[in-house]
C-alpha positions in Angstrom: 58.6 26.3 -15.9 61.7 27.5 -14.2 62.6 26.3 -10.7 62.4 29.1 -8.3 63.7 27.3 -5.1 67.4 28.0 -4.6 69.6 25.0 -4.5 71.1 24.2 -1.1 74.3 23.1 -3.0 74.8 26.2 -5.0 77.4 27.8 -2.8 79.1 24.6 -1.6 82.8 24.2 -2.3 84.3 22.0 -5.1 87.4 20.2 -3.9 90.0 19.5 -6.6 93.0 17.3 -7.1 95.3 16.8 -10.0 95.7 19.2 -12.9 93.9 22.4 -13.3 91.0 22.4 -15.8 93.1 24.6 -18.1 96.0 22.1 -18.3 94.2 18.8 -17.9 93.7 16.4 -20.7 90.3 15.5 -19.2 88.2 15.9 -16.1 86.5 13.5 -13.7 83.6 14.6 -11.5 83.3 12.5 -8.3 80.1 12.6 -6.3 80.3 11.4 -2.7 77.6 9.3 -1.0 75.3 10.3 1.9 77.2 11.2 5.0 80.5 11.3 3.2 82.4 14.3 2.0 84.1 15.6 -1.2 87.5 14.9 0.5 86.4 11.3 1.1 85.6 10.6 -2.6 88.8 12.2 -3.8 90.6 9.2 -2.6 89.3 7.5 -5.8 91.7 9.8 -7.7 94.6 8.0 -6.1 93.3 4.7 -7.3 92.7 5.9 -10.9 96.3 7.0 -11.1 96.0 9.3 -14.1 97.8 12.5 -13.1 97.0 14.3 -16.4 93.4 14.6 -15.3 91.6 17.2 -13.2 89.5 15.7 -10.4 86.5 17.7 -9.1 84.4 16.7 -6.1 81.5 19.0 -5.2 80.5 19.0 -1.5 76.8 18.4 -0.9 75.1 20.6 1.7 75.0 18.8 5.0 76.7 15.8 3.3 73.6 14.7 1.4 72.4 15.4 -2.1 68.8 14.5 -1.3 67.4 15.7 2.0 65.0 12.8 2.6 65.5 9.2 3.5 65.2 7.0 0.5 63.9 4.2 2.8 60.8 6.3 3.7 59.4 6.5 0.2 55.6 6.2 0.0 53.8 5.0 -3.1 52.4 7.5 -5.5 48.6 7.6 -5.2 48.1 7.6 -8.9 49.8 4.3 -9.5 50.7 1.3 -7.4 54.4 1.1 -6.3 55.8 -1.0 -3.5 56.9 0.6 -0.2 60.5 0.1 0.7 59.6 0.1 4.4 56.6 -1.5 6.1 54.2 0.8 8.1 
């Protein structure tokens, strides 16, 4: 069944560094953490020090890939799973 809900990330920018995809010998996709930005994670490219690569960092909408707190997970009613946070 196709997903009909549009992705909030669909029109977000992809920040790049290094070679273009056409000239690079490979590509690295870097995903930032919650609250961070694509620009933040691109600092990893400086540490990798492989200038022949293309580095791509998509920007998550509102700086988060998942809109809910992972600490607020509730157990699935069909099976027993522990809560991450007490009531």
